[in-house]
C-alpha positions in Angstrom: -0.3 0.1 0.3 1.8 3.0 -1.0 1.3 6.3 1.7 -0.2 9.5 -0.8 1.6 12.4 0.3 -0.1 16.1 0.4 1.8 18.1 -1.4 3.0 21.9 0.4 1.3 23.5 -3.0 -2.0 21.9 -2.7 -5.3 23.9 -2.9 -6.8 22.1 -0.1 -4.8 23.8 2.5 -4.0 27.3 2.6 -2.4 28.9 5.7 -4.1 30.8 7.1 -2.5 34.4 9.1 -4.0 35.6 11.7 -3.3 38.9 12.4 -6.0 40.0 15.2 -2.5 40.2 17.5 -1.2 42.4 15.2 -3.9 44.7 15.5 -4.1 44.7 19.1 -0.3 46.0 19.5 -0.4 48.5 17.2 -3.1 49.4 19.3 -1.6 49.1 22.5 1.7 50.8 21.6 -0.4 53.9 19.7 -1.9 54.1 23.1 1.1 54.3 25.2 3.1 56.3 23.2 0.0 58.8 23.6 -0.2 58.6 27.4 3.2 58.7 28.2 4.2 61.9 25.8 3.9 65.2 27.7 3.0 68.5 25.3 5.3 71.5 25.8 4.8 75.1 25.2 8.3 76.0 23.9 7.9 79.7 23.9 7.2 79.4 27.5 10.3 78.0 27.8 12.5 81.0 25.7 10.4 83.6 28.6 8.8 84.9 24.6 5.6 85.2 23.4 4.9 83.7 19.8 3.1 86.9 17.2 -0.3 84.8 16.4 -2.6 85.8 13.0 -4.4 88.8 12.8 -6.3 90.7 10.3 -4.8 93.8 9.7 -5.5 95.8 6.8 -3.1 98.0 5.1 -3.0 100.7 2.6 -1.3 100.3 -0.6 1.9 101.7 -0.7 1.9 105.0 -2.7 5.5 105.9 -4.8 6.1 109.4 -5.4 5.8 110.5 -8.9 9.0 111.7 -10.6 9.7 115.1 -11.7 11.8 115.1 -15.6 13.2 119.1 -15.9 15.3 120.0 -18.6 17.2 123.2 -18.7 17.7 125.4 -21.8 21.4 124.2 -21.8 19.7 120.0 -22.3 20.7 118.8 -19.2 18.3 116.0 -18.0 17.7 116.6 -13.9 16.1 113.8 -12.5 14.4 115.2 -9.3 17.0 118.0 -8.9 19.9 115.6 -9.9 21.5 115.8 -13.5 21.5 112.7 -15.2 22.1 113.1 -18.6 23.8 116.0 -20.1 24.7 115.2 -23.5 22.5 116.6 -26.1 23.8 114.2 -28.7 22.7 111.1 -27.1 19.5 110.9 -28.1 18.9 107.5 -26.5 19.3 108.8 -22.9 20.6 105.7 -21.4 20.7 106.7 -17.9 17.1 108.3 -17.7 16.0 104.9 -19.4 17.4 103.3 -16.8 16.3 105.0 -13.8 12.8 105.4 -14.9 12.8 101.3 -15.4 14.4 101.4 -12.2 11.2 103.5 -11.2 8.5 101.2 -13.2 9.5 98.3 -11.5 9.4 99.9 -7.8 5.6 101.5 -8.4 4.8 98.0 -10.0 5.8 95.9 -6.7 4.4 98.9 -4.2 1.3 98.3 -7.0 0.6 101.8 -7.6 0.6 104.0 -11.4 4.1 105.1 -11.9 3.5 108.9 -12.8 6.3 111.3 -14.0 6.1 114.9 -14.3 7.9 116.9 -17.2 9.0 120.0 -16.6 11.1 122.0 -19.7 11.9 125.0 -20.4 10.3 127.2 -23.6 14.0 128.0 -24.9 14.6 123.7 -24.8 15.3 122.3 -28.1 12.2 120.1 -29.2 14.3 116.9 -30.0 15.9 116.9 -25.8 11.6 116.8 -25.2 11.0 114.0 -27.3 13.7 112.3 -25.7 12.6 112.5 -22.8 9.2 110.9 -23.9 10.8 108.0 -26.1 12.6 107.2 -22.7 9.5 107.5 -20.8 8.4 105.4 -23.5 10.8 102.4 -23.3 10.0 102.2 -19.6 6.6 101.9 -20.2 5.0 104.7 -18.2 2.2 105.6 -19.1 0.9 108.5 -17.1 3.3 111.9 -18.1 1.9 114.7 -17.2 3.8 118.2 -18.4 4.0 121.5 -16.5 5.5 124.7 -17.5 
C-alpha cells in the first residue's frame, strides 16, 4: 500500500495568517505613546510670546511721482539731480535706466508710476522728445507736462 503525501502546493489546505493580535499590539503601542508623551510649550521655555495671526488691513504703498526737468542747455535733471547732459545722445540711457527702475518699484508697490516733465521754453524740441521716448521705453503711461 502506498502512502500518498500531500503536496505543499496543493489547494486543499491554505495557510492562514491571523492578524488580529498584530492589530492589538499596534493599538497598545499607540495608546502607550499617547499617554507617555507630554506636550510642551517651547515659547514658555524661552520666556517669549510668539505673535499670533491677526487680520490687519493695510493700504497700498504709494510711490512718489518722479519729476524730470530739462534746463535750457539740454541737461536732464531727475528730482533735481543731473542724469544726462549730452545733447547729442538721443537715447538718454541713464534716464531710461532710472525710469525702468522707478516703474519696477511702482509695480512692486502696486501703484501707478507718475512722471512730471518740466521743460524750459528754450529747450530744443528733440530733447523733450528724448525724454518722452525714455518714458515710453520704461512703459510709463502717466506723463504730465508742467511749465
